[in-house]
C-alpha positions in Angstrom: 160.5 0.0 233.9 162.6 1.2 236.7 166.0 0.0 235.5 168.4 2.7 234.5 169.4 2.8 230.8 173.1 2.3 230.7 173.6 3.6 227.2 171.4 4.8 224.3 171.0 2.3 221.5 173.3 4.4 219.3 176.0 4.2 222.0 175.8 0.4 222.0 176.8 0.3 218.4 179.8 2.4 219.1 180.7 0.7 222.3 180.5 -2.8 220.8 183.6 -1.8 218.8 185.5 -1.9 222.1 186.9 -5.1 223.5 186.2 -6.3 227.0 188.5 -8.9 228.4 190.3 -10.0 231.5 188.6 -10.0 234.9 184.9 -9.3 235.2 183.8 -5.7 235.6 186.9 -4.6 233.6 186.6 -1.3 231.9 186.2 -1.0 228.2 189.4 -1.4 226.2 189.7 0.2 222.8 191.0 -1.6 219.6 193.1 1.6 219.1 195.9 -0.4 220.7 196.3 -2.0 217.3 196.7 1.4 215.5 200.1 2.8 214.7 199.9 6.5 215.2 202.0 9.1 213.4 204.3 11.2 215.6 202.0 13.2 217.8 202.2 14.6 221.3 199.6 16.4 223.3 200.8 20.0 223.8 201.3 21.2 227.3 199.1 24.0 228.7 202.1 26.4 228.6 202.7 25.7 224.9 199.0 26.2 224.2 199.0 29.5 226.0 202.1 30.6 224.3 200.6 29.8 220.9 197.5 31.8 221.8 199.7 34.8 222.6 201.8 34.5 219.4 198.9 34.0 216.9 196.2 36.5 216.0 193.2 36.7 218.4 190.7 36.6 215.5 191.9 33.1 214.5 190.6 29.9 216.2 192.2 26.5 216.6 190.9 23.9 214.1 191.0 20.2 214.3 191.7 18.1 211.2 189.0 15.4 210.6 191.5 12.5 211.0 191.4 13.1 214.8 193.1 9.8 215.6 196.2 10.8 213.8 196.7 14.5 214.6 195.6 17.4 216.7 195.2 21.2 216.7 198.7 21.5 218.2 201.3 18.9 217.3 204.9 18.4 218.5 206.8 16.7 215.7 210.3 16.3 214.4 210.1 17.6 210.9 213.8 18.0 209.8 215.4 15.2 211.9 217.3 17.7 214.0 217.8 17.6 217.7 214.9 20.0 218.5 211.3 19.4 217.6 208.8 21.7 215.9 205.4 22.8 217.0 202.8 22.7 214.2 199.5 24.5 214.8 196.4 24.7 212.7 194.1 27.7 213.0 191.2 29.1 211.0 190.0 32.7 210.2 186.5 33.3 209.1 185.8 35.7 206.2 189.5 36.4 205.9 189.3 37.9 202.4 186.2 38.7 200.4 184.1 36.1 202.3 186.8 33.5 201.8 187.8 31.5 204.9 191.5 30.8 205.5 193.4 28.0 207.1 196.6 29.0 208.8 199.5 26.6 209.6 202.0 27.9 212.1 205.4 26.3 212.7 207.5 27.1 215.7 210.8 25.6 216.9 210.7 24.4 220.5 213.6 23.8 222.9 213.3 22.5 226.4 209.6 22.6 226.2 209.3 26.2 225.2 208.9 28.1 221.9 212.1 29.6 220.6 212.0 33.3 219.7 211.8 34.4 216.1 211.2 31.0 214.7 207.6 31.4 213.5 206.7 30.3 210.0 203.3 30.8 208.5 201.4 29.2 205.7 198.0 30.5 204.6 195.6 28.3 202.6 192.1 29.2 201.4 189.7 26.7 202.9 186.8 25.9 205.1 188.1 22.8 206.8 191.1 20.4 207.0 190.0 17.0 205.7 193.3 15.3 206.4 196.7 16.2 207.8 199.8 14.2 208.7 203.5 14.3 209.1 205.2 11.5 207.1 208.5 10.8 205.3 207.3 10.6 201.7 210.6 10.6 199.9 212.9 8.4 202.1 215.1 11.2 203.4 214.3 10.5 207.0 212.6 13.9 207.3 208.8 14.3 207.8 206.9 16.3 205.2 203.6 17.9 206.1 200.6 16.6 204.1 197.5 18.8 204.3 194.2 18.3 202.5 191.9 21.3 202.6 188.3 21.8 201.4 187.3 25.2 200.0 183.7 25.5 198.8 183.7 22.2 197.0 187.3 22.4 195.8 189.6 19.8 197.4 193.4 20.6 197.5 196.2 18.4 198.7 199.5 20.1 199.6 202.9 18.7 200.6 205.2 21.0 202.5 208.9 20.5 203.3 210.6 22.1 206.3 214.3 22.7 206.5 216.5 25.2 208.4 213.4 27.0 209.7 212.1 27.5 206.1 208.8 26.0 205.0 208.4 25.3 201.3 205.5 23.9 199.3 206.8 21.1 197.1 203.6 19.7 195.5 199.9 20.5 195.1 196.9 18.6 193.7 193.4 20.2 193.3 190.1 19.0 192.0 186.4 19.9 192.1 185.5 16.7 190.3 186.7 14.2 193.0 186.2 13.5 196.6 189.3 12.0 198.2 190.0 10.3 201.5 193.7 9.8 202.5 195.3 7.4 204.9 199.0 6.9 205.6 200.0 3.6 207.2 202.9 1.1 207.0 200.9 -1.6 205.2 203.8 -4.0 204.4 205.8 -3.5 207.6 208.9 -2.2 205.8 209.2 0.9 208.0 207.8 3.2 205.2 204.2 4.4 205.1 202.1 4.0 202.0 199.2 6.3 201.3 195.8 4.7 200.7 193.6 7.1 198.6 189.9 6.5 198.1 189.2 8.7 195.0 185.5 9.1 194.2 184.5 10.4 190.7 181.7 12.8 191.5 180.2 12.4 188.0 179.4 8.7 188.6 180.4 8.1 192.2 182.7 5.2 191.4 185.5 5.0 194.0 189.0 4.1 192.9 191.0 2.4 195.6 194.3 4.0 194.8 197.8 4.8 196.2 198.8 8.4 196.3 202.4 9.0 195.3 204.8 11.9 195.1 207.6 12.3 192.6 209.5 15.2 191.0 207.2 17.8 192.4 203.9 16.1 191.4 201.2 14.2 193.3 199.6 11.3 191.3 197.4 8.3 192.0 198.1 4.6 191.1 194.8 2.9 190.6 194.0 -0.4 192.3 190.5 -1.9 192.4 187.1 -0.1 192.1 184.2 0.2 194.4 180.9 1.4 192.9 178.9 1.1 196.1 180.1 3.8 198.5 177.3 6.3 199.1 178.9 9.2 201.0 182.7 9.7 201.2 182.2 12.1 204.1 180.9 9.2 206.3 183.8 6.8 205.5 185.9 5.7 208.5 189.3 4.0 208.2 190.8 1.8 210.9 194.4 0.5 210.6 195.9 -2.6 212.1 196.4 -6.4 211.7 193.6 -7.8 209.5 194.9 -11.3 209.5 197.8 -13.2 211.2 200.4 -12.1 208.7 198.8 -9.0 207.1 198.4 -5.4 208.1 195.7 -3.4 206.4 192.8 -1.0 206.7 189.1 -1.6 207.4 187.0 1.0 205.6 183.5 1.4 207.1 181.1 3.0 204.7 177.4 3.2 203.9 176.5 1.6 200.6 173.9 2.7 198.1 171.2 0.4 199.7 171.8 2.1 203.1 173.7 -0.7 204.8 176.9 -0.1 206.7 179.8 -2.2 205.3 183.1 -3.2 206.8 185.6 -3.9 203.9 189.2 -4.9 204.3 191.9 -3.2 202.2 195.5 -4.6 201.9 198.6 -3.6 200.0 199.9 -6.5 197.9 202.3 -6.5 195.0 202.6 -2.7 194.9 198.8 -1.9 194.9 195.8 -1.7 197.1 193.1 -4.4 196.9 189.8 -5.0 198.7 189.6 -8.6 199.9 186.0 -9.4 200.6 183.1 -9.8 198.1 180.9 -6.7 198.5 177.9 -9.0 198.2 178.9 -11.0 201.3 176.1 -10.3 203.8 178.4 -11.0 206.7 180.1 -7.6 206.2 176.8 -5.7 206.1 174.9 -4.2 209.1 171.8 -1.9 209.4 174.0 0.7 211.2 177.7 1.2 211.7 179.5 -1.3 213.8 183.3 -1.0 214.0 185.7 -3.8 213.9 187.5 -4.9 217.2 190.0 -7.4 218.5 187.5 -9.4 220.6 189.8 -12.4 221.2 192.9 -10.5 222.1 195.1 -12.0 219.4 196.0 -8.6 217.9 193.8 -9.0 214.8 190.7 -7.2 213.9 187.4 -9.1 213.8 184.4 -8.0 211.7 181.0 -7.7 213.5 177.7 -8.8 212.1 174.5 -7.9 213.9 172.1 -10.9 214.1 168.4 -11.0 214.4 167.6 -14.7 214.2 169.1 -15.7 217.5 166.8 -13.8 219.8 163.3 -12.4 219.9 163.1 -8.8 218.7 162.4 -6.3 221.4 162.6 -2.5 221.7 165.3 -3.0 224.3 169.0 -2.5 223.8 170.2 -6.1 223.3 171.6 -7.9 220.3 173.6 -10.9 219.2 176.8 -10.0 217.4 178.7 -12.6 215.3 182.4 -11.8 214.9 184.3 -12.9 211.8 188.0 -13.1 210.9 189.5 -12.9 207.4 191.6 -15.9 206.4 194.3 -13.7 204.8 193.8 -14.9 201.2 193.0 -13.0 198.1 190.6 -13.7 195.3 188.5 -16.8 195.1 190.1 -18.3 198.2 189.3 -15.3 200.4 186.8 -15.8 203.1 185.8 -14.6 206.6 185.2 -17.2 209.2 183.1 -17.1 212.4 185.3 -16.9 215.6 182.8 -15.7 218.2 179.2 -15.0 218.9 178.3 -12.7 221.8 175.0 -11.6 223.3 175.2 -7.9 224.4 172.5 -6.5 226.7 173.1 -2.8 227.3 169.9 -2.3 229.3 171.5 -4.3 232.1 175.1 -3.7 231.0 176.2 -7.3 230.5 177.4 -9.7 227.8 177.7 -13.4 227.5 180.0 -15.2 225.1 178.2 -18.1 223.5 180.0 -21.5 223.9 181.5 -22.9 220.7 179.2 -25.9 220.8 176.1 -23.7 220.7 177.2 -21.5 217.8 174.4 -20.9 215.2 172.2 -23.3 217.2 171.0 -21.2 220.1 168.1 -18.9 220.8 167.6 -16.3 223.5 164.1 -15.3 224.6 164.1 -11.9 226.3 161.4 -11.0 228.8 161.5 -7.6 230.5 159.4 -6.8 233.5 159.4 -4.0 236.1 161.2 -5.7 238.9 162.6 -8.8 237.2 163.9 -9.6 233.7 164.7 -13.0 232.3 166.8 -14.2 229.4 166.0 -17.8 228.5 168.7 -19.7 226.7 167.7 -22.5 224.3 169.4 -24.8 221.8 168.2 -26.6 218.8 168.6 -30.3 219.3 170.5 -31.7 216.3 169.0 -35.1 217.0 165.5 -33.8 217.0 164.0 -34.0 213.4 161.6 -31.2 214.3 164.4 -29.0 215.4 162.6 -28.0 218.5 164.3 -25.6 220.9 165.6 -27.3 224.1 165.8 -25.4 227.3 169.3 -24.8 228.8 169.1 -22.2 231.5 167.9 -18.7 232.4 169.8 -15.6 233.3 167.6 -13.7 235.7 168.1 -10.1 236.8 166.3 -8.9 239.9 165.8 -5.4 241.2 167.1 -5.5 244.8 164.8 -2.7 246.0 161.6 -4.8 245.4 159.5 -5.8 248.3 160.5 -9.1 250.0 164.0 -9.1 248.6 166.3 -11.3 250.7 169.5 -12.4 249.0 170.3 -15.0 251.7 167.0 -16.7 251.4 166.4 -16.5 247.7 169.7 -17.1 245.8 172.2 -19.9 245.8 175.7 -18.4 246.1 177.0 -20.8 243.4 174.5 -19.5 240.8 175.1 -15.8 241.3 176.8 -14.2 238.4 177.2 -10.6 239.6 175.8 -8.3 242.2 175.6 -4.5 241.8 174.0 -1.8 243.9 170.6 -2.1 242.2 170.6 -5.6 240.7 171.6 -9.2 241.2 172.3 -11.4 238.2 172.0 -15.2 238.6 171.4 -18.5 236.8 168.1 -20.3 237.2 165.9 -22.9 235.7 168.9 -25.1 234.8 168.3 -28.1 232.6 171.3 -30.2 233.7 170.6 -33.0 231.3 170.8 -30.7 228.3 173.9 -29.0 229.6 175.6 -32.3 230.3 174.7 -33.5 226.8 176.9 -30.7 225.4 179.5 -30.8 228.1 178.7 -27.4 229.5 178.8 -26.7 233.2 177.4 -23.8 235.3 181.0 -22.7 235.9 181.5 -22.5 232.1 178.6 -20.1 231.9 179.8 -18.0 234.8 183.2 -17.7 233.1 181.5 -16.4 229.9 179.5 -13.7 231.7 180.9 -10.2 231.9 179.8 -6.7 232.9 180.4 -4.5 229.9 181.2 -1.3 231.6 182.1 -0.8 235.2 
């Protein structure tokens, strides 16, 4: 097959998480527009070079695992003064008796440059930084530094306070019996960030959906609901944003014991964290990880479900994804409802949004050939007792380099969906009677066709 592969199949599963909207051929847009990031600025090259000069050459910059929140070098206002601070994370291998060390450097900056003689250093034994953030945890309008370090199986959470160019540790929690994932976010829109803590007991792998709190020099956890189905905490991803019209929350993406990837919604209600969807709901499970996205541009996450019953299975990179939205209710009234079904074809870099009238009643037969590929769209006739598939139309994709190609002679301009350097996309084999029966026009189809990536 001569056509160029636009993405690998693993890439499709990541890229589906991004929302494509607006005019056709628009570039991919990320749902990160929904995220509320902690204070974080990219350091300039001059600051980066200054830090390299001021820190030992045998240390290397290290990136915390929550890369969406924080970087290796961070400009942040810790003590609510006029000038900001520069917080830098570095690592030194085999620092002391084969123990690795994490170094946190803090510098004061003024007018974009590091002030002399303001360096503060914290050394922590550790192999990696599992989480780091700058957040006001005690309501004093100053940002504390929260750092979670892993050291040969021991997980330690530290909270540091910075005042008058002095760094002080105010709390510490360590455990070798738990695996912990932290996430700070303003869940109830009151201007203060709560800390979601997924705490897994390594003796039985039960995960407690908890809130991490700080008081009187101590870190502790308030338990919410349990989850006994998370396989590997290291593979858990957390996305923050609006999860319903009136609710902010987190979507945790994890692999369950059976090997499925699960999208679960966590909200903060009545002073505790709760999961809102039944873990046995098949609509939140996928064979591989698919991230949530705002696919209808209403500012709310939708949950993806990979479907196999709406098209013939091929080795090609094309799938139907159903998108669901949570109704915002807890307990027995909680549900997720279908809002969109989209056919993605990454072999030819296009998607088509299924009309509402065809939802759950359509079928796409894919046929790939060397110079021409065809996607035949059918619908099950609700008035046909035998539920036979009724033909609607084809989307054909022709290689323009093939012998005898003549656009002006072959294609009706009104049926052309898109034309690229190598291919032309067009509608053919139209069953007007069936389209008219459902009130769908050729123009409707054209308006639902998009190139995924320019």
